N, C-alpha and C positions, 0 to 999 in steps of 0.2 A: 836675346842675350841670356835668357834663362838657361838655354841649352849649354852655354859655355860653362855652367857650373857642374855639368856632368863630366867626371874625370875621363871616361872612355872617349867621349866626343872630343875633349881637349887633346888627348893623345893622338887621335886620328887626324885632327886638323894640323897639329904640329908635323905629323908624318907627311901629310900631303903638301904642306908648305915646303918642307925640306926637299921633297921629291920634285916639286915645281922648280925650285932653285937649282937642283941638280940637273934637270933637263935643260934649263936655261943656260947653265954654265957649260954643259957638254955641247949644246947646240952651237956655241961660238967656234968650236973646232971645225964645224962644217960651213956654216954661214950664219949671218944675223937673222935671215928669214927662218932657218931651221931652229935657231934658239927661240925666236918668237913663237913659232908653231908649237914647239915643245912646252913652252910656258903656258900657252893657251890651252893645250890638251890637258896638262896637269891641273890647271885651275878649273876647267870644265868638269873633269873627272872628280875632283875634290868637291865641287859644288853639287854635282849629282849625288855623290855618296852622302854628303851632309844632308841633302834633301830627303833621301830615303831613310837615313838614320833618324832624322828629325821626326819623320812620320812614324817610324817604328817606336821610338821612345815615347811619343805622344800616345800611341795605342797602349803601350805598357803602362803609362801613367793612368790612362783612363781605366784600364783593367784593374789597377791597384785601388783606385777610388771606388770602383764598383764592388770589389771584394770587401773593402772597408765598410761600405754601406750594408752589404750582406751580413757581415759580422755583427753589425748593430741592428739587424732586423729591419732595415729601412728600404731595401731594394732586393730585387732578384736578378741574378746574373743571367743575361740572355745571350743566346748564340747570334752571330751575324752571318751574313751570306759570304763573307770573305773566305779565302783559302790561304793556306800557308801554315807556318809553325805557330804563329800567334792564335790563329783560328782554332787549331788543334788544342793548344794550351787552354784557350777560353772554354772550349767544349769539355775538356777533362775537368777543369775547375768547376764548371757548372754541374757536371755529374757528381763531383765530390760534395758540393754544397747541398744538392738535392738529397744525397745519401745521408749527410749529416743532419739535415732537417728532418728526414724520416726517422732517424735514430733519436733525435730530440723529441719528436712527437711520441714515439713509442715509449721513451723514458718517462715522459709526462703522463702518458696513459698508465704505465706501470705504477707510477707514484699514486695516481688516483685510485687504481685498483687496490694497491697496498693499503691506502688510507681506509677504503671501504672495508677491506678484509679485517683490518685491526678493529674497526668499529663493530663489525659483526662478531669478532672473537670476544671483544670486551662485553658485548651484549649477551652472548651465549654463556660466558663465564659468570656474569653478574647474577643470573637467575639461580644457579645452584649455590653460589656463594651466599646469596641472600637467604636461601633456604637453610644453609648450614649455620649461619649466624643466628637465625631464628630458633633453630632446633637446639643449638648449644645454650642459648639463653633460657630455653624452657626446661632443659634437663635438670638443673638444680631444684626446680620447684615440683618435679614429678614425684608424687608420693606413692603411686602404685607401680608394681612391677610391669603390668601390662602397658601402662602409659610410657614407662621408660623404654620398654622393648619396642613399641611403635616408633618412638622418637629415634631410637638407635637405628632401626631399619631405614627410616627416612634419611638419616645422616649418611648411612652406607650407600643408599641410592644416589644421593647427591655427589658423594665422593667418586662413585663409579662413573657417573656422568662426566665429571671433570677429567677423570683419568682417561676415559675413552676419547674425549675431545682433544686433549693434549697429545695423546698417542697418534690419533688420526691426523692432526695438524703436522706432527713431525714427519709422518709418512708422506703427506702431501708436499712438504718442503723439500724432502729428499728427492722426490720425483721431479719437482720444479728445478732443483739444482742439477739434476742429471747425474747424481752420484749413486743411484741404485743400479746394481748389476743383476740382470735377470738370468738365472741359470736354467735354461730350458732343458727339460727331460721328458720322455714319453710318460703319459699317465692316462688312464681311462677316465671317461667322463663320470663313471660310477664312483671311482675312488676320489675324484676331485669334488664331487657333490657331497659325498660322505664327510669329507674333511671340512667343507664349507658349512654344512648344516649342523655340525657337532655342537656348537655353542647355542643353537636355536632349539634343540630338542625339548628342553624344559619349558621355555615360553610357549611352544606349540602344544605341549601336553596340557599346560594350564588353560590354554584357549580351546582345547579339544579340537585342534586343527589336524587334518589328515595330510600326509605327504605321499604323493604318487610319483613313482620314478619310472620313466620310460626311456632308459638310457642305452639299452642294448650293448653292443660291443664298440661303440664309438670311442675313439681315443684322440688325443691331441698332444702337441709338443710345446709345453709352456713351463713357466716357473710355478711349481705346485703351491708354494706358500703364498706368493703374491696373488696368483689367480684365484686361489681359495678365498683370499681376503675380498677380492672383487665380487665373486659369486656370492659370498656370504653377505655382503652389504646389500646386494640385490634381493636375496632371500629375506633378509631382515626387514627391508622396506615392504615386501609383500606380506610378511607376517603381521606387521603393524597395521596394515590397511585391509587385512582380511578379517571379517567378523568371526566370533566364536563358532566353532563347528564347521568352518569353511575348509576349503581344499587348496593345496598348492601342488601343482604338477610341474615336474622338471623332466624335460625330454631332450634327447640329443640325436643328431644324425651327422654322418660323416660322408663327405664327397671327396673326389680327387683334389678339389680346390680348397676346401675349408672344412672345419668342424664347427657345427652350430649347436648351441645349448639354449633352450628356451625355458623361461620360467613363467607360468601362468597361474594367476590366483583367481579366486571367486569373490573378490571384493567389489566395491562400487566402480572401479576403474579410475582412470586419470582424467581430470578436468582438461578439456581441449586447450584452454588458455595456458595450462601448466606444461603441456607437452614440449613446446619449443625451448623451455628453460629448465627442464627437469634435471639436467646434468650440470647445471651451473653451480659453482661453489656458493654455499650459504643460502641457496634459494629454497624457500619453504612454500610449498603449494597451498592452495586454499584448504585442502582437507588434511594438512599436516597436523600431527599430534603435538601436544604441548612440549613433549620432550624431544621433538625433532630438531636437529641442528642444521641439516642441509648440506652435509659434506660427504656422506656415505656414498651416494651415487656419483658424485664428482670424483671421488677417489677411485671408484670402480672404473669409470671411463678412462682415467689417466693410466691405470694399470693395464687395461685391455689395449688401449691405443699404443702403449709402449711395446706391446708384444705383437704388433702387426695384426690387430684385431679391431672390431667395431662393436658398439653396443647401441641398441635402439629400443625405444619404448613406444608402445601403442596400446590401444584398447582392442581387446579381442572381440570378434563379431558376436560371440555368445555372451559377452559380458566379462568384466574383470580386466585387470591389467596384464599385459604380456611384454616381457623383456626378452630380447634376442641378443645373445652374445655369439659373435662369429669370429673364429680365429683362422686366418688364412695360412695356407702352406707356404706360399711365396709372397713376395712384395706386391702390394696393391697400390 
């Protein structure tokens, strides 16, 4: 009797009832036997139709209950071996629920990563801010010019660190959001390296480090500003991990398939445990300096990957770290 509450089944039963009466009435114009046969045929057809519709609506109801359980995270929608429109519908709904669950899992993962990133950012900002607060509190009591000058320099270093962190995070967020437009243009590896090393000249001179260039005529087709940023971050990492008097070698070679730039330093190399995570955001290796934040190499990887390239890190056989930047001519 529950099926009689379905308005569609009600209309179909009324229709078959009227049809049976019509066949019964018209059959009398032939004979009573024809009227009886017409009535029986209409009733049997109506009964069979109701049986199939009853089964169909029961399957739809079961599917609805299963979807409701899926929405409440209590069940998983499964395919059955049946064929037909309902089986196709069930299969498509199952695909949709799996896709939604994957999206929900990815969203949850993104939230966890965002929470970790915010914690890392707050930690990285807390150190220079603490230093700034301490320096500011000491400035009024500084009686000598040399002491005030030292505190002012410390204050400037802390502010520069915060400025670099904020600027780099903004660049990373732009890359994550996909709003950066890379304007590719031909540039030689020599010009790109000169642009990348420009801000590192003074730190290298203070450390008495040598820069050896073996670039030849190699050229590539990239966005000069962003690629110089990536290469500069790699060079900065090498400068920080190369002892005083060490050497940085930048070499390049060009093939019909790609242009490759390698950066090799004479530092202690990279700890094998750090190699798999070296390009992760906010990852600081075992030998990282106190001022290291762990986003320079992550930014470099994103910039290079966005321009159809790859970056790899390894330890050179003769010692020291070696970074390989490869930019492909076509899609890989």
